[in-house]
Every structure is written in structure tokens, then in C-alpha cells.
N, CA, C, O and the ligand as a Tripos MOL2 file, in Angstrom:
@<TRIPOS>MOLECULE
protein
  305   303    77     0     0
PROTEIN
NO_CHARGES

@<TRIPOS>ATOM
      1 N         -63.9190   54.5010   43.2850 N.3       1 MET1
      2 CA        -63.0460   53.8230   42.6280 C.3       1 MET1
      3 C         -62.6800   54.3070   41.1500 C.2       1 MET1
      4 O         -63.6480   54.5160   40.4180 O.2       1 MET1
      5 N         -61.6450   54.4740   40.7190 N.am      2 THR2
      6 CA        -61.1980   55.0300   39.3760 C.3       2 THR2
      7 C         -60.8710   53.9000   38.4440 C.2       2 THR2
      8 O         -60.0970   53.0040   38.7820 O.2       2 THR2
      9 N         -61.5310   53.9430   37.1220 N.am      3 THR3
     10 CA        -61.0050   52.9510   36.3210 C.3       3 THR3
     11 C         -59.8820   53.6670   35.3350 C.2       3 THR3
     12 O         -60.1710   54.7080   34.7440 O.2       3 THR3
     13 N         -58.7290   53.1120   35.2110 N.am      4 SER4
     14 CA        -57.7730   53.7150   34.2590 C.3       4 SER4
     15 C         -58.2660   53.5400   32.8380 C.2       4 SER4
     16 O         -58.8420   52.5000   32.5190 O.2       4 SER4
     17 N         -58.0430   54.6000   31.9030 N.am      5 THR5
     18 CA        -58.4740   54.5270   30.5520 C.3       5 THR5
     19 C         -57.2280   54.7250   29.7000 C.2       5 THR5
     20 O         -56.3000   55.4770   29.9970 O.2       5 THR5
     21 N         -57.3060   54.0010   28.6550 N.am      6 VAL6
     22 CA        -56.1700   54.2770   27.5780 C.3       6 VAL6
     23 C         -56.8730   54.5210   26.2070 C.2       6 VAL6
     24 O         -58.0210   54.2070   25.8930 O.2       6 VAL6
     25 N         -55.9110   55.1590   25.4550 N.am      7 ARG7
     26 CA        -56.4120   55.5340   24.0650 C.3       7 ARG7
     27 C         -56.2250   54.5080   23.1380 C.2       7 ARG7
     28 O         -55.1090   53.9990   23.0360 O.2       7 ARG7
     29 N         -57.1510   54.1350   22.4510 N.am      8 CYS8
     30 CA        -57.1810   52.8960   21.4710 C.3       8 CYS8
     31 C         -56.3670   53.5960   20.3200 C.2       8 CYS8
     32 O         -56.5300   54.7230   19.8520 O.2       8 CYS8
     33 N         -55.3430   52.5170   19.9510 N.am      9 PRO9
     34 CA        -54.1980   52.9490   18.9690 C.3       9 PRO9
     35 C         -54.8900   52.9600   17.6610 C.2       9 PRO9
     36 O         -54.3590   53.5510   16.7210 O.2       9 PRO9
     37 N         -56.1580   52.2930   17.4980 N.am     10 PHE10
     38 CA        -56.8420   52.4140   16.0700 C.3      10 PHE10
     39 C         -57.8940   53.5260   15.8130 C.2      10 PHE10
     40 O         -57.9640   54.1480   14.7530 O.2      10 PHE10
     41 N         -58.6600   53.7040   16.8190 N.am     11 CYS11
     42 CA        -59.6900   54.8220   16.6630 C.3      11 CYS11
     43 C         -59.5530   55.8940   17.5510 C.2      11 CYS11
     44 O         -60.3270   56.8500   17.5080 O.2      11 CYS11
     45 N         -58.5510   55.8090   18.4250 N.am     12 PHE12
     46 CA        -58.0740   56.8840   19.2490 C.3      12 PHE12
     47 C         -59.3360   57.4040   20.3690 C.2      12 PHE12
     48 O         -59.4520   58.5620   20.7690 O.2      12 PHE12
     49 N         -60.1350   56.3690   20.7140 N.am     13 SER13
     50 CA        -61.1210   56.7070   21.6920 C.3      13 SER13
     51 C         -60.7020   56.1190   22.8610 C.2      13 SER13
     52 O         -59.9420   55.1510   22.9000 O.2      13 SER13
     53 N         -61.2690   56.7870   24.0060 N.am     14 GLU14
     54 CA        -60.7430   56.2610   25.2500 C.3      14 GLU14
     55 C         -61.4550   54.8510   25.5660 C.2      14 GLU14
     56 O         -62.6540   54.6990   25.3360 O.2      14 GLU14
     57 N         -60.6730   53.8580   26.0920 N.am     15 LYS15
     58 CA        -61.2150   52.6850   26.5970 C.3      15 LYS15
     59 C         -60.8020   52.4000   27.8400 C.2      15 LYS15
     60 O         -59.9370   53.0870   28.3850 O.2      15 LYS15
     61 N         -61.3540   51.3900   28.4120 N.am     16 GLU16
     62 CA        -60.8310   50.9100   29.8070 C.3      16 GLU16
     63 C         -59.6620   50.0300   29.6250 C.2      16 GLU16
     64 O         -59.6420   49.0580   28.8700 O.2      16 GLU16
     65 N         -58.6090   50.4710   30.4290 N.am     17 ALA17
     66 CA        -57.1500   49.8160   30.2590 C.3      17 ALA17
     67 C         -57.3520   48.2250   30.3620 C.2      17 ALA17
     68 O         -56.6970   47.4810   29.6320 O.2      17 ALA17
     69 N         -58.1780   47.7830   31.1890 N.am     18 ALA18
     70 CA        -58.3170   46.3730   31.5360 C.3      18 ALA18
     71 C         -59.0780   45.5840   30.3590 C.2      18 ALA18
     72 O         -58.9500   44.3650   30.2450 O.2      18 ALA18
     73 N         -59.8620   46.3310   29.5090 N.am     19 ALA19
     74 CA        -60.4760   45.6950   28.3750 C.3      19 ALA19
     75 C         -59.4900   45.3760   27.1960 C.2      19 ALA19
     76 O         -58.6890   46.1910   26.7380 O.2      19 ALA19
     77 N         -59.6420   44.1570   26.7880 N.am     20 PRO20
     78 CA        -58.5470   43.5620   25.7830 C.3      20 PRO20
     79 C         -59.0610   44.2600   24.4040 C.2      20 PRO20
     80 O         -58.3140   44.7410   23.5510 O.2      20 PRO20
     81 N         -60.4970   44.2210   24.3540 N.am     21 VAL21
     82 CA        -61.0430   44.7220   23.0270 C.3      21 VAL21
     83 C         -61.6310   46.1830   23.1160 C.2      21 VAL21
     84 O         -62.4060   46.5000   24.0190 O.2      21 VAL21
     85 N         -61.2480   46.9910   22.2010 N.am     22 CYS22
     86 CA        -61.8790   48.3870   22.2770 C.3      22 CYS22
     87 C         -63.4030   48.1460   21.8990 C.2      22 CYS22
     88 O         -63.7590   47.4340   20.9600 O.2      22 CYS22
     89 N         -64.2520   48.8290   22.7520 N.am     23 PRO23
     90 CA        -65.6060   48.8250   22.4710 C.3      23 PRO23
     91 C         -66.1980   49.5400   21.3820 C.2      23 PRO23
     92 O         -67.3500   49.3420   20.9960 O.2      23 PRO23
     93 N         -65.2850   50.5000   20.8140 N.am     24 THR24
     94 CA        -65.8230   51.4170   19.7590 C.3      24 THR24
     95 C         -65.5160   50.7780   18.5430 C.2      24 THR24
     96 O         -66.4220   50.7300   17.7110 O.2      24 THR24
     97 N         -64.2170   50.1810   18.2140 N.am     25 CYS25
     98 CA        -63.9730   49.6100   16.9380 C.3      25 CYS25
     99 C         -63.8500   48.1390   16.9350 C.2      25 CYS25
    100 O         -63.5960   47.5190   15.9020 O.2      25 CYS25
    101 N         -64.0320   47.5630   18.1030 N.am     26 ASN26
    102 CA        -64.0390   46.1590   18.3690 C.3      26 ASN26
    103 C         -62.6310   45.4960   17.8740 C.2      26 ASN26
    104 O         -62.5930   44.3870   17.3420 O.2      26 ASN26
    105 N         -61.4620   46.3140   18.1130 N.am     27 ARG27
    106 CA        -60.4230   45.7870   17.6710 C.3      27 ARG27
    107 C         -59.4630   45.3820   19.1400 C.2      27 ARG27
    108 O         -59.4720   46.0890   20.1480 O.2      27 ARG27
    109 N         -58.7820   44.2920   19.0150 N.am     28 GLU28
    110 CA        -57.8690   43.9840   20.0300 C.3      28 GLU28
    111 C         -56.7080   44.8210   20.2210 C.2      28 GLU28
    112 O         -55.8340   44.9280   19.3610 O.2      28 GLU28
    113 N         -56.6840   45.4200   21.3450 N.am     29 THR29
    114 CA        -55.5950   46.2140   21.8590 C.3      29 THR29
    115 C         -54.5870   45.7450   22.7050 C.2      29 THR29
    116 O         -53.6430   46.4380   23.0840 O.2      29 THR29
    117 N         -54.7770   44.5720   23.0080 N.am     30 GLU30
    118 CA        -53.9040   43.8150   23.7430 C.3      30 GLU30
    119 C         -52.8900   43.1390   23.0650 C.2      30 GLU30
    120 O         -53.2610   42.3460   22.2000 O.2      30 GLU30
    121 N         -51.4670   43.2970   23.2990 N.am     31 ILE31
    122 CA        -50.6370   42.8350   22.6360 C.3      31 ILE31
    123 C         -50.4320   41.1430   22.9900 C.2      31 ILE31
    124 O         -50.3790   40.7920   24.1680 O.2      31 ILE31
    125 N         -50.3450   40.3460   22.1060 N.am     32 PRO32
    126 CA        -50.4930   39.0120   22.4520 C.3      32 PRO32
    127 C         -48.7430   38.7420   22.9170 C.2      32 PRO32
    128 O         -47.7720   39.4140   22.5690 O.2      32 PRO32
    129 N         -48.7800   37.5550   23.7850 N.am     33 ALA33
    130 CA        -47.3390   37.3380   24.7040 C.3      33 ALA33
    131 C         -46.4170   37.1610   23.5950 C.2      33 ALA33
    132 O         -45.4310   37.8960   23.6560 O.2      33 ALA33
    133 N         -46.4760   36.4400   22.6770 N.am     34 SER34
    134 CA        -45.6800   36.2120   21.7040 C.3      34 SER34
    135 C         -45.0200   37.4240   20.8320 C.2      34 SER34
    136 O         -43.8560   37.4480   20.4330 O.2      34 SER34
    137 N         -45.9850   38.3940   20.6290 N.am     35 LEU35
    138 CA        -45.6450   39.6370   20.1350 C.3      35 LEU35
    139 C         -44.7000   40.5430   21.0730 C.2      35 LEU35
    140 O         -43.7090   41.2110   20.7770 O.2      35 LEU35
    141 N         -45.3310   40.3430   22.2790 N.am     36 ARG36
    142 CA        -44.5100   41.1640   23.2850 C.3      36 ARG36
    143 C         -43.2900   40.7130   23.5440 C.2      36 ARG36
    144 O         -42.4220   41.4900   23.9430 O.2      36 ARG36
    145 N         -43.0590   39.4620   23.3640 N.am     37 LYS37
    146 CA        -41.5890   38.9860   23.3120 C.3      37 LYS37
    147 C         -40.7130   39.4010   22.2330 C.2      37 LYS37
    148 O         -39.5400   39.7280   22.4170 O.2      37 LYS37
    149 N         -41.3350   39.3820   21.0240 N.am     38 GLU38
    150 CA        -40.6990   39.8750   20.0080 C.3      38 GLU38
    151 C         -40.5040   41.3760   19.8730 C.2      38 GLU38
    152 O         -39.6130   41.8430   19.1630 O.2      38 GLU38
    153 N         -41.3050   42.0800   20.5280 N.am     39 LEU39
    154 CA        -41.0980   43.4930   20.7340 C.3      39 LEU39
    155 C         -39.8920   43.7560   21.6160 C.2      39 LEU39
    156 O         -39.0240   44.5620   21.2830 O.2      39 LEU39
    157 N         -39.8520   43.0770   22.7240 N.am     40 GLU40
    158 CA        -38.8310   43.2570   23.6710 C.3      40 GLU40
    159 C         -37.4500   42.9990   22.9640 C.2      40 GLU40
    160 O         -36.5380   43.8170   23.0850 O.2      40 GLU40
    161 N         -37.3020   41.7820   22.1790 N.am     41 ASP41
    162 CA        -36.2430   41.3860   21.4160 C.3      41 ASP41
    163 C         -35.8100   42.5800   20.3830 C.2      41 ASP41
    164 O         -34.6470   42.9550   20.2360 O.2      41 ASP41
    165 N         -36.8400   43.0620   19.7570 N.am     42 LEU42
    166 CA        -36.4370   44.3320   18.8170 C.3      42 LEU42
    167 C         -36.1260   45.4550   19.5080 C.2      42 LEU42
    168 O         -35.3490   46.2300   18.9520 O.2      42 LEU42
    169 N         -36.5720   45.7600   20.6660 N.am     43 ILE43
    170 CA        -35.9580   46.8530   21.2830 C.3      43 ILE43
    171 C         -34.6150   46.6970   21.7630 C.2      43 ILE43
    172 O         -33.8000   47.6190   21.7950 O.2      43 ILE43
    173 N         -34.3930   45.5060   22.1400 N.am     44 ARG44
    174 CA        -32.8980   45.1970   22.6150 C.3      44 ARG44
    175 C         -31.9950   45.3140   21.4700 C.2      44 ARG44
    176 O         -30.8900   45.8390   21.6080 O.2      44 ARG44
    177 N         -32.4270   44.8280   20.2760 N.am     45 ILE45
    178 CA        -31.6730   45.0050   18.9820 C.3      45 ILE45
    179 C         -31.3630   46.3870   18.8360 C.2      45 ILE45
    180 O         -30.2140   46.8290   18.8280 O.2      45 ILE45
    181 N         -32.4340   47.0840   18.7170 N.am     46 ARG46
    182 CA        -32.4560   48.5630   18.3360 C.3      46 ARG46
    183 C         -31.4800   49.3080   19.2590 C.2      46 ARG46
    184 O         -30.7180   50.1660   18.8140 O.2      46 ARG46
    185 N         -31.5210   48.9520   20.5910 N.am     47 ASP47
    186 CA        -30.4440   49.6540   21.4830 C.3      47 ASP47
    187 C         -29.1630   49.3060   21.2730 C.2      47 ASP47
    188 O         -28.2560   50.1210   21.4390 O.2      47 ASP47
    189 N         -28.9450   48.0290   20.8780 N.am     48 GLN48
    190 CA        -27.4210   47.7070   20.4900 C.3      48 GLN48
    191 C         -27.1150   48.4130   19.2730 C.2      48 GLN48
    192 O         -26.0160   48.9530   19.1480 O.2      48 GLN48
    193 N         -27.9940   48.4600   18.3520 N.am     49 LEU49
    194 CA        -27.6670   49.1750   16.9730 C.3      49 LEU49
    195 C         -27.4440   50.7140   17.2780 C.2      49 LEU49
    196 O         -26.6440   51.3170   16.5630 O.2      49 LEU49
    197 N         -28.0290   51.3110   18.1830 N.am     50 ARG50
    198 CA        -28.0760   52.6360   18.3880 C.3      50 ARG50
    199 C         -26.7290   52.9920   19.1610 C.2      50 ARG50
    200 O         -26.1130   54.0390   18.9660 O.2      50 ARG50
    201 N         -26.3180   51.9370   20.1190 N.am     51 ASP51
    202 CA        -24.9250   52.0080   20.7520 C.3      51 ASP51
    203 C         -23.8170   52.0840   19.7570 C.2      51 ASP51
    204 O         -22.8540   52.8440   19.8580 O.2      51 ASP51
    205 N         -24.0470   51.1500   18.6890 N.am     52 GLU52
    206 CA        -23.0340   50.7150   17.5820 C.3      52 GLU52
    207 C         -23.0430   51.9660   16.8010 C.2      52 GLU52
    208 O         -21.9310   52.3320   16.4200 O.2      52 GLU52
    209 N         -23.9730   52.6470   16.5020 N.am     53 LEU53
    210 CA        -24.1630   53.8020   15.7120 C.3      53 LEU53
    211 C         -23.4390   54.8880   16.3230 C.2      53 LEU53
    212 O         -22.6220   55.5380   15.6710 O.2      53 LEU53
    213 N         -23.6970   55.1330   17.5790 N.am     54 ALA54
    214 CA        -23.1060   56.3070   18.3630 C.3      54 ALA54
    215 C         -21.5240   56.1900   18.3870 C.2      54 ALA54
    216 O         -20.7870   57.1740   18.3410 O.2      54 ALA54
    217 N         -21.0880   54.8850   18.4620 N.am     55 GLU55
    218 CA        -19.6290   54.5140   18.4770 C.3      55 GLU55
    219 C         -18.9870   54.9500   17.2080 C.2      55 GLU55
    220 O         -17.8880   55.5040   17.1800 O.2      55 GLU55
    221 N         -19.7120   54.6810   16.1530 N.am     56 LYS56
    222 CA        -19.1610   54.8690   14.8430 C.3      56 LYS56
    223 C         -19.2630   56.3000   14.5280 C.2      56 LYS56
    224 O         -18.3500   56.8670   13.9280 O.2      56 LYS56
    225 N         -20.2860   56.8900   14.8890 N.am     57 GLU57
    226 CA        -20.3370   58.2770   14.7130 C.3      57 GLU57
    227 C         -19.4420   59.0400   15.3600 C.2      57 GLU57
    228 O         -19.0870   60.1200   14.8900 O.2      57 GLU57
    229 N         -18.9830   58.5750   16.4930 N.am     58 ALA58
    230 CA        -17.8900   59.3560   17.3460 C.3      58 ALA58
    231 C         -16.5920   59.1110   16.7330 C.2      58 ALA58
    232 O         -15.7860   60.0420   16.7320 O.2      58 ALA58
    233 N         -16.2230   57.8300   16.1340 N.am     59 ARG59
    234 CA        -15.0270   57.4910   15.5100 C.3      59 ARG59
    235 C         -15.0310   58.5190   14.1960 C.2      59 ARG59
    236 O         -14.0320   59.1150   13.7920 O.2      59 ARG59
    237 N         -16.2420   58.5950   13.6690 N.am     60 LEU60
    238 CA        -16.2130   59.3370   12.1620 C.3      60 LEU60
    239 C         -15.8520   60.7340   12.4370 C.2      60 LEU60
    240 O         -15.0940   61.3420   11.6800 O.2      60 LEU60
    241 N         -16.3920   61.3020   13.5470 N.am     61 SER61
    242 CA        -16.1920   62.8920   13.7660 C.3      61 SER61
    243 C         -14.7010   63.0340   14.3130 C.2      61 SER61
    244 O         -14.1600   64.1400   14.2740 O.2      61 SER61
    245 N         -14.0580   61.9630   14.8040 N.am     62 MET62
    246 CA        -12.5910   62.0290   15.3900 C.3      62 MET62
    247 C         -11.7670   61.9800   14.0030 C.2      62 MET62
    248 O         -10.7810   62.7100   13.9100 O.2      62 MET62
    249 N         -12.1110   61.1930   12.9790 N.am     63 GLY63
    250 CA        -11.4190   61.0470   11.8060 C.3      63 GLY63
    251 C         -11.5150   62.3660   11.0180 C.2      63 GLY63
    252 O         -10.5490   62.6620   10.3140 O.2      63 GLY63
    253 N         -12.5460   63.1640   11.0610 N.am     64 ARG64
    254 CA        -12.9010   64.3430   10.2510 C.3      64 ARG64
    255 C         -11.9270   65.3870   10.7720 C.2      64 ARG64
    256 O         -11.4820   66.2290    9.9920 O.2      64 ARG64
    257 N         -11.5640   65.3720   12.0900 N.am     65 GLY65
    258 CA        -10.6970   66.5300   12.4190 C.3      65 GLY65
    259 C          -9.2680   66.2520   12.1200 C.2      65 GLY65
    260 O          -8.3620   66.6540   12.8500 O.2      65 GLY65
    261 N          -9.0820   65.5830   11.0730 N.am     66 ARG66
    262 CA         -7.4880   65.4490   10.7600 C.3      66 ARG66
    263 C          -6.7780   66.8410   10.3270 C.2      66 ARG66
    264 O          -7.5830   67.6140    9.8070 O.2      66 ARG66
    265 N          -5.5430   67.3020   10.4150 N.am     67 PRO67
    266 CA         -5.0420   68.2420    9.9720 C.3      67 PRO67
    267 C          -4.7700   68.4440    8.5380 C.2      67 PRO67
    268 O          -4.7770   69.5550    8.0070 O.2      67 PRO67
    269 N          -4.5280   67.3250    7.9200 N.am     68 THR68
    270 CA         -4.2500   67.3020    6.3230 C.3      68 THR68
    271 C          -5.6100   67.3980    5.6750 C.2      68 THR68
    272 O          -6.5490   66.7110    6.0780 O.2      68 THR68
    273 N          -5.7150   68.2070    4.7210 N.am     69 GLY69
    274 CA         -7.0510   68.4660    3.9440 C.3      69 GLY69
    275 C          -7.1980   67.3490    3.0030 C.2      69 GLY69
    276 O          -6.2400   66.6800    2.6170 O.2      69 GLY69
    277 N          -8.5530   67.1370    2.5990 N.am     70 GLY70
    278 CA         -8.8970   65.9940    1.7330 C.3      70 GLY70
    279 C          -8.7840   66.5270    0.3090 C.2      70 GLY70
    280 O          -8.1250   67.5300    0.0310 O.2      70 GLY70
    281 N          -9.5190   65.7410   -0.6510 N.am     71 PRO71
    282 CA         -9.3980   66.2680   -2.1020 C.3      71 PRO71
    283 C          -9.7930   67.7860   -2.4090 C.2      71 PRO71
    284 O          -9.3790   68.4860   -3.3330 O.2      71 PRO71
    285 N         -10.6890   68.1120   -1.4100 N.am     72 ASP72
    286 CA        -11.0210   69.4950   -1.7000 C.3      72 ASP72
    287 C         -10.1000   70.6810   -1.5500 C.2      72 ASP72
    288 O         -10.2320   71.7260   -2.1860 O.2      72 ASP72
    289 N          -9.0790   70.4190   -0.5900 N.am     73 ALA73
    290 CA         -7.9760   71.5260   -0.4870 C.3      73 ALA73
    291 C          -6.9670   71.3380   -1.4540 C.2      73 ALA73
    292 O          -6.1170   72.2270   -1.4940 O.2      73 ALA73
    293 N          -6.8470   70.3480   -2.2850 N.am     74 ALA74
    294 CA         -5.7580   70.0930   -3.3270 C.3      74 ALA74
    295 C          -5.9310   71.2240   -4.3700 C.2      74 ALA74
    296 O          -4.8800   71.7590   -4.7230 O.2      74 ALA74
    297 N          -6.9430   71.6260   -4.8570 N.am     75 GLY75
    298 CA         -7.0000   72.7560   -5.9450 C.3      75 GLY75
    299 C          -6.6370   74.1370   -5.4780 C.2      75 GLY75
    300 O          -5.9380   74.8670   -6.1800 O.2      75 GLY75
    301 N          -7.0400   74.4620   -4.4510 N.am     76 ALA76
    302 CA         -6.9070   75.7850   -4.0300 C.3      76 ALA76
    303 C          -5.3890   75.8600   -3.2200 C.2      76 ALA76
    304 O          -5.0000   76.9220   -2.7350 O.2      76 ALA76
    305 ZN        -60.9360   51.3630   18.8650 Zn       77 ZN77
@<TRIPOS>BOND
     1     1     2 1
     2     2     3 1
     3     3     4 2
     4     3     5 am
     5     5     6 1
     6     6     7 1
     7     7     8 2
     8     7     9 am
     9     9    10 1
    10    10    11 1
    11    11    12 2
    12    11    13 am
    13    13    14 1
    14    14    15 1
    15    15    16 2
    16    15    17 am
    17    17    18 1
    18    18    19 1
    19    19    20 2
    20    19    21 am
    21    21    22 1
    22    22    23 1
    23    23    24 2
    24    23    25 am
    25    25    26 1
    26    26    27 1
    27    27    28 2
    28    27    29 am
    29    29    30 1
    30    30    31 1
    31    31    32 2
    32    31    33 am
    33    33    34 1
    34    34    35 1
    35    35    36 2
    36    35    37 am
    37    37    38 1
    38    38    39 1
    39    39    40 2
    40    39    41 am
    41    41    42 1
    42    42    43 1
    43    43    44 2
    44    43    45 am
    45    45    46 1
    46    46    47 1
    47    47    48 2
    48    47    49 am
    49    49    50 1
    50    50    51 1
    51    51    52 2
    52    51    53 am
    53    53    54 1
    54    54    55 1
    55    55    56 2
    56    55    57 am
    57    57    58 1
    58    58    59 1
    59    59    60 2
    60    59    61 am
    61    61    62 1
    62    62    63 1
    63    63    64 2
    64    63    65 am
    65    65    66 1
    66    66    67 1
    67    67    68 2
    68    67    69 am
    69    69    70 1
    70    70    71 1
    71    71    72 2
    72    71    73 am
    73    73    74 1
    74    74    75 1
    75    75    76 2
    76    75    77 am
    77    77    78 1
    78    78    79 1
    79    79    80 2
    80    79    81 am
    81    81    82 1
    82    82    83 1
    83    83    84 2
    84    83    85 am
    85    85    86 1
    86    86    87 1
    87    87    88 2
    88    87    89 am
    89    89    90 1
    90    90    91 1
    91    91    92 2
    92    91    93 am
    93    93    94 1
    94    94    95 1
    95    95    96 2
    96    95    97 am
    97    97    98 1
    98    98    99 1
    99    99   100 2
   100    99   101 am
   101   101   102 1
   102   102   103 1
   103   103   104 2
   104   103   105 am
   105   105   106 1
   106   106   107 1
   107   107   108 2
   108   107   109 am
   109   109   110 1
   110   110   111 1
   111   111   112 2
   112   111   113 am
   113   113   114 1
   114   114   115 1
   115   115   116 2
   116   115   117 am
   117   117   118 1
   118   118   119 1
   119   119   120 2
   120   119   121 am
   121   121   122 1
   122   122   123 1
   123   123   124 2
   124   123   125 am
   125   125   126 1
   126   126   127 1
   127   127   128 2
   128   127   129 am
   129   129   130 1
   130   130   131 1
   131   131   132 2
   132   131   133 am
   133   133   134 1
   134   134   135 1
   135   135   136 2
   136   135   137 am
   137   137   138 1
   138   138   139 1
   139   139   140 2
   140   139   141 am
   141   141   142 1
   142   142   143 1
   143   143   144 2
   144   143   145 am
   145   145   146 1
   146   146   147 1
   147   147   148 2
   148   147   149 am
   149   149   150 1
   150   150   151 1
   151   151   152 2
   152   151   153 am
   153   153   154 1
   154   154   155 1
   155   155   156 2
   156   155   157 am
   157   157   158 1
   158   158   159 1
   159   159   160 2
   160   159   161 am
   161   161   162 1
   162   162   163 1
   163   163   164 2
   164   163   165 am
   165   165   166 1
   166   166   167 1
   167   167   168 2
   168   167   169 am
   169   169   170 1
   170   170   171 1
   171   171   172 2
   172   171   173 am
   173   173   174 1
   174   174   175 1
   175   175   176 2
   176   175   177 am
   177   177   178 1
   178   178   179 1
   179   179   180 2
   180   179   181 am
   181   181   182 1
   182   182   183 1
   183   183   184 2
   184   183   185 am
   185   185   186 1
   186   186   187 1
   187   187   188 2
   188   187   189 am
   189   189   190 1
   190   190   191 1
   191   191   192 2
   192   191   193 am
   193   193   194 1
   194   194   195 1
   195   195   196 2
   196   195   197 am
   197   197   198 1
   198   198   199 1
   199   199   200 2
   200   199   201 am
   201   201   202 1
   202   202   203 1
   203   203   204 2
   204   203   205 am
   205   205   206 1
   206   206   207 1
   207   207   208 2
   208   207   209 am
   209   209   210 1
   210   210   211 1
   211   211   212 2
   212   211   213 am
   213   213   214 1
   214   214   215 1
   215   215   216 2
   216   215   217 am
   217   217   218 1
   218   218   219 1
   219   219   220 2
   220   219   221 am
   221   221   222 1
   222   222   223 1
   223   223   224 2
   224   223   225 am
   225   225   226 1
   226   226   227 1
   227   227   228 2
   228   227   229 am
   229   229   230 1
   230   230   231 1
   231   231   232 2
   232   231   233 am
   233   233   234 1
   234   234   235 1
   235   235   236 2
   236   235   237 am
   237   237   238 1
   238   238   239 1
   239   239   240 2
   240   239   241 am
   241   241   242 1
   242   242   243 1
   243   243   244 2
   244   243   245 am
   245   245   246 1
   246   246   247 1
   247   247   248 2
   248   247   249 am
   249   249   250 1
   250   250   251 1
   251   251   252 2
   252   251   253 am
   253   253   254 1
   254   254   255 1
   255   255   256 2
   256   255   257 am
   257   257   258 1
   258   258   259 1
   259   259   260 2
   260   259   261 am
   261   261   262 1
   262   262   263 1
   263   263   264 2
   264   263   265 am
   265   265   266 1
   266   266   267 1
   267   267   268 2
   268   267   269 am
   269   269   270 1
   270   270   271 1
   271   271   272 2
   272   271   273 am
   273   273   274 1
   274   274   275 1
   275   275   276 2
   276   275   277 am
   277   277   278 1
   278   278   279 1
   279   279   280 2
   280   279   281 am
   281   281   282 1
   282   282   283 1
   283   283   284 2
   284   283   285 am
   285   285   286 1
   286   286   287 1
   287   287   288 2
   288   287   289 am
   289   289   290 1
   290   290   291 1
   291   291   292 2
   292   291   293 am
   293   293   294 1
   294   294   295 1
   295   295   296 2
   296   295   297 am
   297   297   298 1
   298   298   299 1
   299   299   300 2
   300   299   301 am
   301   301   302 1
   302   302   303 1
   303   303   304 2
@<TRIPOS>SUBSTRUCTURE
     1 MET1         2 RESIDUE 1 A MET
     2 THR2         6 RESIDUE 1 A THR
     3 THR3        10 RESIDUE 1 A THR
     4 SER4        14 RESIDUE 1 A SER
     5 THR5        18 RESIDUE 1 A THR
     6 VAL6        22 RESIDUE 1 A VAL
     7 ARG7        26 RESIDUE 1 A ARG
     8 CYS8        30 RESIDUE 1 A CYS
     9 PRO9        34 RESIDUE 1 A PRO
    10 PHE10       38 RESIDUE 1 A PHE
    11 CYS11       42 RESIDUE 1 A CYS
    12 PHE12       46 RESIDUE 1 A PHE
    13 SER13       50 RESIDUE 1 A SER
    14 GLU14       54 RESIDUE 1 A GLU
    15 LYS15       58 RESIDUE 1 A LYS
    16 GLU16       62 RESIDUE 1 A GLU
    17 ALA17       66 RESIDUE 1 A ALA
    18 ALA18       70 RESIDUE 1 A ALA
    19 ALA19       74 RESIDUE 1 A ALA
    20 PRO20       78 RESIDUE 1 A PRO
    21 VAL21       82 RESIDUE 1 A VAL
    22 CYS22       86 RESIDUE 1 A CYS
    23 PRO23       90 RESIDUE 1 A PRO
    24 THR24       94 RESIDUE 1 A THR
    25 CYS25       98 RESIDUE 1 A CYS
    26 ASN26      102 RESIDUE 1 A ASN
    27 ARG27      106 RESIDUE 1 A ARG
    28 GLU28      110 RESIDUE 1 A GLU
    29 THR29      114 RESIDUE 1 A THR
    30 GLU30      118 RESIDUE 1 A GLU
    31 ILE31      122 RESIDUE 1 A ILE
    32 PRO32      126 RESIDUE 1 A PRO
    33 ALA33      130 RESIDUE 1 A ALA
    34 SER34      134 RESIDUE 1 A SER
    35 LEU35      138 RESIDUE 1 A LEU
    36 ARG36      142 RESIDUE 1 A ARG
    37 LYS37      146 RESIDUE 1 A LYS
    38 GLU38      150 RESIDUE 1 A GLU
    39 LEU39      154 RESIDUE 1 A LEU
    40 GLU40      158 RESIDUE 1 A GLU
    41 ASP41      162 RESIDUE 1 A ASP
    42 LEU42      166 RESIDUE 1 A LEU
    43 ILE43      170 RESIDUE 1 A ILE
    44 ARG44      174 RESIDUE 1 A ARG
    45 ILE45      178 RESIDUE 1 A ILE
    46 ARG46      182 RESIDUE 1 A ARG
    47 ASP47      186 RESIDUE 1 A ASP
    48 GLN48      190 RESIDUE 1 A GLN
    49 LEU49      194 RESIDUE 1 A LEU
    50 ARG50      198 RESIDUE 1 A ARG
    51 ASP51      202 RESIDUE 1 A ASP
    52 GLU52      206 RESIDUE 1 A GLU
    53 LEU53      210 RESIDUE 1 A LEU
    54 ALA54      214 RESIDUE 1 A ALA
    55 GLU55      218 RESIDUE 1 A GLU
    56 LYS56      222 RESIDUE 1 A LYS
    57 GLU57      226 RESIDUE 1 A GLU
    58 ALA58      230 RESIDUE 1 A ALA
    59 ARG59      234 RESIDUE 1 A ARG
    60 LEU60      238 RESIDUE 1 A LEU
    61 SER61      242 RESIDUE 1 A SER
    62 MET62      246 RESIDUE 1 A MET
    63 GLY63      250 RESIDUE 1 A GLY
    64 ARG64      254 RESIDUE 1 A ARG
    65 GLY65      258 RESIDUE 1 A GLY
    66 ARG66      262 RESIDUE 1 A ARG
    67 PRO67      266 RESIDUE 1 A PRO
    68 THR68      270 RESIDUE 1 A THR
    69 GLY69      274 RESIDUE 1 A GLY
    70 GLY70      278 RESIDUE 1 A GLY
    71 PRO71      282 RESIDUE 1 A PRO
    72 ASP72      286 RESIDUE 1 A ASP
    73 ALA73      290 RESIDUE 1 A ALA
    74 ALA74      294 RESIDUE 1 A ALA
    75 GLY75      298 RESIDUE 1 A GLY
    76 ALA76      302 RESIDUE 1 A ALA
    77 ZN77       305 GROUP 0 **** ****
């Protein structure tokens, strides 16, 4: 039988994945249900913002390709 281990995010020592508390630093490594819900929401918002950003960047790079020069081209 193999016990799966994970690395403690606080002290970086290996601990049993099933153990909610790290035996080395005694910190809780289990994410509470309420925080997990919040994390899911934040990830969803982050993905939305990422899509929005990609769309805006695409629009911006399209605008940059205009044939007429900006203020830089006026002097020369
Ligand atoms: Zn630890």
C-alpha cells in the first residue's frame, strides 16, 4: 500500500496527503470549504479578465497597424 505524500506549502517537508495538519510545522494545509469556494470564484474571475485582456490586446495590435503615422512621423 502506498501513501501519497504532498509537500507542505509552509515548511516544504513531505507530509501525508490525507493529513490535514503538517506534522513538521503543525500548520493546517487543508483549504477550508469556504476558502475553496472563494478560490474557485477568483479563478473564474481571473479567467474572465484574461479573456478580456486578450481581446483588448488583439484590438490594440490591430489599431497599431494603421497606415498613417502618429505624432512621431510628423517631424521627419
Ligand atoms: Zn509544514
